N, C-alpha and C positions, 0 to 999 in steps of 0.2 A: 294422561288425566290433562284438561285443559281450564285454563282460568276464564272466570265469569265476570261479565260487564258490570253485575249486580253486587257482587262480593261487597266492595268497598262502602256500595250506597248502603246496603243492608245494614251494614256495620255502622255508619253514619248516623241512621235513621234512629237506630237501636238506641245511641248514648243523648237523644234530645227526649226533653220533658215530655213530649206525647208520643214516643216511642216506645214505652212500655211494652205493649202487645201487640206482635208484628204478623199479619197472616200471607205464608209465602206460598201461592196457587199455584198449579199449572198443572199439564198432563202427565200422566204417570211415565216416569222415566227420563224423566228432563234435569234431573240431577241434584235437585231440591234438597233431598238430604244429605247428601255430599257438598253440598254448598255452605248448606248453614252450619253442620256439624266441624267444616274445616275452618270455618269463620269463626265461631263461637265456642272455643275448644274447653270454656270453662261454666259451660250451663249444662246440664244434666240431659240426657237425651231418655225420654220416653216412648215406648214405640206402642200406641192404642191399638194396634193389631192383634197385640196377645190378649184372650177374651177372658183370662183368668186377672193378671193384670189391669184391665178394661176396669172390671168390677172394685178391683180394690183403690183405683184412682178417684173413682167417683162416690168411693165413700169417705171420701176426705175431709175435712171442715177446711175453712179460709186460711183460720189457725195453723192445721196440719200441712198445707201446701205453703205458707211462708216460712216453716222451720224445715220443712224437709225439700221441699225444692224450691227456694227463692229466685231460680233463675233456672226457666227448662226450656227445653224444644221438645211438643208433644205432636208427634210424626201419624198423619195419617187421622186425625182429631174428628173427621167426619163421620167414623166407625162410632163414636159413641158423642153424639151432639150435648148432652149433661155438663160434660166435660168443658163446654164453652161458658154453662153456666158459672161453674167452679171459679172457672179463670175470672171472669165476670166479680164476683165476690171477694174474691183477692184483692184485684185492682183498686174497688171502691173502698175497701177497708183498710188496705196498705198503700204507702207507698214506693215503697223499695223493689219489691217483685219484678222482674220481667222475664214475658214470655214470647216462644214464638211457634206458631201455629201451623201445620204444614197440612196441606192437603191435595188430592190428585183431581178434584175434580169442583167447579162452581157450584155446582147444581142444588146438593145440599149443604155445604159449608159453608157460601161466602151468604146462604138465605138466611141461616142461624146466625153468622156473624153481624150481618146488618137488621137480626132483630134483638140478640143480644150484647153488641158491643159496639154499637155506633156512638160514635163519638171517642172510642176509646181504644180501638184499632187502625192499623195502617195496612193496607193491602199491595203485596207486591206481585207481581206474576212472572214467572219463569218460562222462558221457551224454549223448544230444542236451539242447540248453538249456533249462533250465526256465524257466518262466514270468518270473520277478523277473530271469533271464538276458536274457531276449528284451527284456526291458524298457530294459536298458542299451544306448549306441549309442556306445561307445568303451573304452576297456582303460582310463581314468581314472574313469568312472563307479561311483559308490558303488552294490553291489547289496545293497537293501536284504532282512531276512529277511520271509516271506511271514508272516501270522498264524498258517497252519499251523505252521511253523518255530517261530517266538515258542510256539506253546502247547505244543510237545513240549518247549522249552528252561523250560517254566514261567511265560511272563513275556506271556502272553496274557489279557487279560481281556473275555469278552464283553460283560459292563456296559455296558464305557467305548465300544463300536462305535455308530456312527451307526443310527438305525433304516431305512435303506433304502442300498442301495450306490450309487443313482444318485447320492446327495448327496455322495460321497466327491468330492473337487477332483481327483484324476485318473481320475475314473469313464472318461473318454473313450478317455484312453489304456489302462489296465488290459481294459477289454472288448474292444477293439481287438486286444488280445495275446492275450488269452482266447480270439475266434474266430479268430484268424488261425491260432492253434495245433492248435485242435481240427480246421480243414481239411488243414494241412497238417505238424502237427507242429514239433520241434525242432532241425532236422538246421541248421546255422548256415549252409551255402550260399543255402539259399531264404528266407531273410532280406534278400539282395540288393534294394534296391528298383526296381531295372531291370528284375527278372525280373515278365514277366505270371504270372499263375496259371497257363496253358496250359505257359508254361517251366517254371514251377515242377511238374506235373504230369507234364512230360516227363522231369524230372531223379530225379523219384522213382520211375517207370517205370524207366529207365536203372540207378538204382542196386540195385533189387531183383532186375535181371540180371546186374548186377556181382558183388554180393554171391552169386550161384545160382554163377554162374563161375567166380569166382575164389576167394571165402573159404571154400566150400560143398566145391566139387569139390577144392581146392590142402588144405586143411585138415582136411576129414574126411577125403578119401581115397574120397567116393562118383563113380562113374565111369557110372553111369546116374542122372542127377537126376530123372528123369519121377515117380518114387515120391517123393522127396524135397518136390520144388513138389507134388504133391496134398497131401502132408503139412501144408505150407505154407498151402496154401490153406484148406484142414479148419479150419487153428486161426484163422485171419485169419476165415473164418464163423462160429467155433462162439466168439471171443473173447470173455472174459468167465463163459465156462461151464465146468462140470466137466467135466475131462478124462476123456475114454472110451477106455481106448488101445485098445480090442478092434474099437469102430467106426470110430477112426483107421485102423487095419490093414487091416480091410478095406474100407473106399473108397481106400487105396492100393496096393492088393493087394499088401502086405507082412506079414512076423508081427507078435504083438503087440510080441515086444522089441525089432523094428526100428523099427515105430513111436515108443517108448517111447526109442531112441534119436537117433532121426531131431529130437524135441521138445526132448531134452537139448542137442543140437547148436544148436537156435533159440533157448536158455536162453544157452548159451555163447558164442554170437557176439551177444549181446545184443538178440535180436529180438524176445524176448517173454520173461516174468516166470512163473513156476510160484509162485503163492502157496498155500502149503501151510495146511493146515486145523488147526481147533484141534479138539481133541478130547479134552480130560483129564477131563474129567465122565465117570466110567464109568456113572453114571445116568440118563444121557439119551442117546438116538441118535442119534448124530450121524456126517454122512456123513466119510468120511475118506479124498476123492481130494482132489487139490489143483486148483485153480481155475488156466485160462490166461489171459493177457492178452499181446496183441502190444504193444509196450514205445514204440509211435509209431504216432499215428494217421495221420499220412500216410501211413508204409510201410504201415499196415493196408489203406488205401483203395486205393492204391496196388495193391497183392493183389489186392484183390477189384473192381480194375477199377471203381469208382465214385466219381463225386462227390458234394458235397451233403449231404445229412440222413444223421444218424446214425441208427440204431439203439438201443436203448434198451442193449444189451450192448455196442456200439463205444462210447457215450459213458460206461458206467462204467468201460471198460479206459483210455480215455483219461486220467480222475480218478485213475485208481487208479496208472497210469503216472508223472504229473506226483506223485502222494505218494510214490510209491516214491524216485523220483530223490530229491527233497526231503530226505527224511527218509534216505535215504543218506548226503545231504550232510552232515546235521547230526555226524554220527559217534556219535550216540549211544547205549549199548548197548539198544535197542530189538530187541523181534521184530513181526513182520507177518504175520499172516492171514486167511482168510477162515473164517466159522463156519456151517453149513449144518446142520439137526436133519433129521430123517427125514420130519418132516410139512411140510417145506418153510419152515420160519423160516430166514431167513438176514442176516446180516451180511455188508457187502460187502466193508467193509477194517477189520481188528480192527487195532490197534497195541497191543501189552506193553511196559511200562514194569515199574521196580522197584516203584513206587507202586499200578500199578493199568492200567487198560484205555481207551484212547479207541475209542469204536465207532462208523464212519461206514454211513451208509445214503446211495447215489448215485441222485438219480433226475434225468429229463431235463427235468423239468415244469417250467414257467412259476409255478406257484400252488399253493404245498404247503398243507396242511392236515392238521387231526389223526389222519386214515387212513392218513399216508404214515410215517408212525412207529412204525407196529403193531411190527414186528421189533424195533423196539429196547425198546419196553415190556416191562420187568419181566427184561432181558437179564443182570440182575445174578444172579439165580438160576440161569444156568449156569455161569458163569464162578467162578474159582476167587481173584480180587482182585477191588477194589472199581472199579466204571468211574466214570473220572475227569472224562468228559465222553461224550452222546450226541450225534452230530450227522449232519443230514442234507445233502449239498451237492447243490444244486440249480442251474436257473436262474430261482428267484424272486429279485425284490433283494430283497425286505423280509427283515432281520436282526431275528429274534425265536425267542420261545421257543413250543413247542406240549405238551399233555400236560404241562405243567410243570418236568420237567427236559432237553427235547431242542430242542437249537438248532437254529436254520433258518438256512443261510449261501450266500450266492450261491457256488459253487465259483469263480468267476472272481474274486471279491474276495479269499475264504478263503487262495487260492495265489498270488496277485498281492503 
């Protein structure tokens, strides 16, 4: 069992005046039910997947909900959208009942929530385990913030770090967790120590099949899954690359509009990240297409039916996905982009804060030198705010500066 960063946050929000309805969403098997049931032991748990009980719940009046289930967790609530209307009615008529709605997809759940519970609910997203969460071994374990998260909060000082990641007293644990993540991702079920690697791969294979047969078919109303499967495979093959909807459409034998819709489904069901381009400088010729990243490296490998060595783009996606999850959990007011010029200069990950930017280059290399920082040099000339830090994340264990203002840090150290 692993502790989750969101546990305390969900509890705190539920105690607020405007926290009477919380909507916890995220991909299937990210641990939503486990987390919420552990955190809210005094709430009744109602599974909406049971078709018999589903009918019974929908027949209850607001008064019956208040007296029978004044505090309840409704799991997979998107299976019966009418229940959201019931909860709305209870909320509007009574001041004390509190509910937590769980769902494994934004596609229908959030659409209904936005229609019926606007101004009445708070939405919380749960992602697969982050590296700091993977390093925990129980609910009571303290989850430390990674150097990356501390940097975003303005609490990290590069100059205070050890000159080599291998000197870290927790090096063995951190590098082991990091390598595990790159191979199998962050889904909680896979961290069971009794599982073999082959069993983990089989779980991922079944997860992808279940996602296609249940989430996509049920929630997106896609009857012919074959074109969607081809889009999913093409996205995995091109993870870390610029999106070309025309090419995707051609490969899947669908229209460009359908390809765009299918990619949106992958994003809404927490399978992919669409990283928007930064292009505010009108004087520079900048690429204005989004970049796509599969959200979990284990899922990416399973879709591609491969084990072992990653390509450079797959590695980039794994690191971007981890930073994306950790940045989201900070709840800081930030924006995330990629940047590419028409002549091929590229910033893999760009984080905008009120004070300025953090620019990242991601390299799979174990030996970083001056040439690896060429895209980060003089990036200040393009951006409209100061660059706070320029960082290369790689597999080089040495913590150092190159070209004066570019920091080189091992990705496993920086994100653990």
